[in-house]
N, C-alpha and C positions, 0 to 999 in steps of 0.2 A: 507375444506381448513384449514391448520394449522395456527392459529393466532400467533404462535411463530416464524414464518419465517420472518426475517428482511433482510435488505440490508445495507451494509457498502461500502463506496468508499474511498480508501486511496491511496496516492502517496508518496513514499519515495525513490526517485531515480529510477534506472532502474527497470521496473516492473517484470523482470524475477526472481529476488531474493524474492520480496514480494510474488509473485505468488507461488513460490516453497514452501515457509514457510507455508503459510496459507492452502495449499492443505493438509498439514499434521495434521491440527487441528481438533479435535473432535468437531462436531457440525457445521463445515463449510461444507455446502452442495455443493456449486459450487464456483469456482473462475474463473473470466474472466479478462484477461489483456486488457487494453484499454486506451482511451484518454478522458480527461475531462478538462473543464475550459477555453477552447479557443473560438475563434470567427468563425472558419470555420466548416461546416458540413462534417461529414464522412472523417476526415483527414486520410492521408496515413502515414505510418511510415517515409517515405522519407520527407514528409512535416513537421512532428513533429521534425525530426532531425535538421531542420534548426533553430529551436528555435523561429520562427517567427509566429507560429499559436496561441500562447497563451495557448495551451493545455499542460497538464502534463501527463506523463505516470502514470497510476493508475491501481489498481486492484479493481474489484467490487466483493464483497463477498455476497453470499446468506448464511445466517446462522440461526440456530435454537437457539433462545435465551433461551430456556429451558435447553440447553446443555452448551452453551457458551455465556457469556454476551458481550454486545457491549463494556463495560468498559474493560473487559479482552482483547478483540481484540485490543483496543487502547493501552493497556499496551504492548502487543506483538509488535504492530506496532512501538512503540517508542524504543523497543530493537533492531529492525531490521535496523534502520538507525540513522544517526546523525541529529537530528532536529535543531541543531545550525548552520548548513551549509546552507547558502543562495544560492538557485539556483544551487545546486550541491550535489553530493554524491561521495566523493573520486575523481577519475579521470573523472567521468561523470559530465560535466559542461554544464549548460544552464537551462533556465526556465522550460524546459520539465522535469527536474530532481528535481524540488522543492519538499519540504516537504509540504504536503497538506492533509487536511481532508475535504471531501465534505460531508456535513451532509444532511440527508434525511428528518429530522423533528427537531422541537425545542428541544426535549429530547436529541437527538444525539448532537445537538449544545451545550446544557448545559453540557452534560457529557464530551465532548471534551474540552470545556473551563475549566472545573474543573480539568481535567487531566493535561492540559498544565500548569495551575496555580500551581498545586501540584509539577509537575516536575521542574518548574522554581525555586521553593524554594530549590531544591536539587543541582542545578548547577549554576555556575557563568555566563557562556555565555548565551546570550539571545536566547530563543527558537524562531525560525523564521517560524514555521509551519503556513501556511495559513489555515484559517478556513472559508469556503464559502459554500453556499447552492449549491447542485448539480442541474445544469440546464439540461445538457445532458451528457450521457455516450455513447461513440462510441467504440464498441469492436475492438481490434487490429486485424490485419491479423492472419489467422489461425496458421501460423508458430510461432507466439509469444505465443500461448496458451500452457501452461504446458511446456515451453521451456526447463527448467532445466532437467526435467525427460526425455524429448525427446532427449536431447543433453548433457548428463552428462560429456562427455569427451572433450567437446568444451572448449577452454582455459579459457574464462570468467567464465564459470560454474565451472570448476574444481579448479581454482585459487581463485576466489572471492566468489562465492555462496556457495560452499561446506563447507568452514570453518564457514560461517555465520549460515548455517543450523545445523552444529554440536553444535555450541554455543546455538542456539535456542532450540535444543533438550535437552541440559543439563538444561536450565532454565525452560522449560515447559514440561518435560517428562510426567507428569501426565495428560496433556491436549492434547497429540498427539495420533493419530490413531495407 
């Protein structure tokens, strides 16, 4: 068993974009889109879309901390979305699109708190990223997994995700597969 394998769970709007970006990162071994933070068990996408479940769209990453640190993943996460938008990302509106970090242990909580505090010193608008312990992660339906790579010509993917991935690649070229 590799003691360097860790898990991170992050939500920054629609999970398709976050999923697509982290699949390109060296040291990220697995990416799973899913739901966390709500009250019902095994929610469906249709239930999530109502905004009434309390769940957020998230990605769960298995990563090798000897290759990529949790702190670097957090830095990347904050470049992929606007952490000052409450319960939305662009045209995606609702609590299911909130900015959230679900930590798995106290070290992750401490690193996330430090990252948020450092970022807050750089911007005027308040960072609204929720920081909560992960209680349950529910994988999304299969068609949501690796959605961008499976549907690159779909409108949302080509218009919204592709430009974000290009920007992400410029910032983190040395950290991508």
